[in-house]
Phi, psi and omega in degrees: 000319181298315180302317181293328175292328171297312176305318179291328169297318175304312188296338177270349188267141181233159173260138184239130179236133175266115200298311185298323185243013177047034176284142180233141173210197190229149172211177181207153183285131176241348173196167184299123178076008187236126178247134176260134176216184171272146181295326183294338179297316177254013180307312188292322175296326180287326186280322186249004182064022180287157184281152178250108184257135178242124175255124183217128172052046176065018170245152175242119185238145178277141178239153174243154177276117182270320178222143183222132172233111199291169189304324181290339177257263183255354178059047182231155180208142182243132174251149174251129179232159181275064183217146176219336186272064181218157177287168171227149175289159171263115187259127185215149184255011181242174171089016174236128177230169174309140188069004175289162180265138177235147177229138176223165182215121182197177182257124185259134175061222182262012180296139175276343181256141182279162184220151177262149183218140175243151184221164170243133189285136176262334188139206187245156174217171183096161188293319182252024176047051183258353187248141177251124176266138183217152184221189178061037180186147186264112180267113185250168178302136187100340179276351172307127181098001181286143175288137173252115185262122175284118177302323183291314183269341183077014182238154171288120184252352187197162175241130181297130183243322182205168177247149174276325180198115190292338191268335188235178189266053177273346184076213181187208186223154182225155176266129177298149185293351175287337173291316181299315177293330175292314184284328183232072186300332180295338177299332178296316181290313181296316174310309181299310176307310181302310192282339171290329179271318181246098197256025182300310180301306181307323188283343184267355179271160175286167181292319172297322175301307176306314179296319186296331182291332178070015183290342177085012180282149181292081185287342180261358180284142181293142183278125180295145176252005187292150179290160179272125182278134180244128178255132185249111178260115178210173178249160185303327179300335179261018183300323179295320182284322175300317181301317179297320177300315187299325176301321184282343175265352191299317182303321178297325178289319178297328182281351186075020176286320179222157165249164182224138175229138172205151176278120186291326178199097186295345182269017182289334183145179182303314186304311183290327174294330176290323175295316178299322178296316176307311185290323179299328188278345182247346190285146180266339177229132175239116173265120178260116185269093193274134178200168172305318181296326178294318175290330185281350181272115176304317183295314182294316181287312190271343178251292189293313177298313183301315177296321173299319179297323173300316176292326171302305183302331178268006175058041177244355171206155177265117183256129181235110168292135175236118183276102186275318186222151179305131184224106182298127176082003180297337178298341181268002177283162182294334186264002177296334180289348175282157180285116187268161174234136000296154188291337178280000174083359186276120178301152182305317183297341182268358179271140182296327179242097184288334171305318176299312179296317181289331178296319182291323179293323175296319180300316178300317183296321182302311181303318178294314181304305181304329178288326181273339185294136175086003177248000000 
C-alpha cells in the first residue's frame, strides 16, 4: 500500500524547465490543470517572459503562471497547463511531528529522471512556524518545488523550498501546507472537489489517516463494488472502429470493472435521445470518438459533447477524446484541451496495426476505471 502511494506521488510530479536559461525545478499537480511550485523556480521566466516547459508522463507542455507570490513573501507559484487527465496530490496541514519521516520525489540538477529522497523532520522554523525543517537527506538543486510526503499522515504536508548544504545530508526547509492554503484559499475547495471525485489517493490511506484529514469524506460508508459506467459517443459512420474498440474493452466488462453504453442509432427518435441523456448524466467515463463525421454531427457536437464538457467541468465524469480519424480543425474545439488518446495524437486509422492502437487506448481506460471504481 505504501509503495502504491509513492507511485501515485511520482505520477503527480512534474519537471519544470525555463527554456532560455535551462533552469530546472520541480512541481506537482494540486488541481486539474494546476501545478504548484516555488516562485523562485519560475522567477526568471516571469522577469524575462521566457517560456516555461513542463514535462509529465513523457509529454512536454507549455505552462503559464497563474498566481505568483514572490520570494520575499511566501515563494509560491501556481502554473496552468492544458491538461486534465492526471492525478493530484492530497495536500494536508496536519500529521507531521518532530522525528517524523518525510519522502520526496524531484528532479536534481540537469537530470531528466526524477529521484526519491527521504528526510527526518526536525520541527518548525520562522516567527509563525510556517517553515518545516528536515535533515538526514540531501536536498539538491532542482528539487525546489518537490512535494514532501508525511509517512505518518499519508498526505503532502509541505513543499521543498531550500537546502542547508547541497553536498551533504543537512537537509533543508519547506513551506508548510497551511501557508499554501493561506496564499491560495481556492485550493482548499479544489482539493476537496477533486478527491471526492477521484479517490485513488484517498483509498490508499489507512482508516485513521482518512479520519485525521478531516475532509468529511464518508470513511465509514461501505465501498461499492459496482462497475464504472462508460458512455461511448460516436457516429454511425464510425461503427466499425467503435466495434473494434469494444473488443478491447470486453475483458474489463467480463471482470466487472466497467459497463458500456452507446446509442446504436441516435437518429431513431426522441425516446432514444432521452435514454442517451440519462446515461450521459450517470456515466463516470465518457469517450468521445472523434472523426470528421463526429464534428459534422450537430447532435453529437452540440448535445453529447457539450453535456460531457459540463460534467467534466463539474468534475463528475472523466471525459476522454479518442482520435479515430484525422480531423481538420479538431484542435480548435472546446474538448481539445482534454488529454486525447492515443497519447501521441496519431489517429487510430493511421496506425499500421490498429489493434496496437486500441490496446494502448484500452490500457489507459483501465487505469481511469480502476481509479474510479468503488468511489
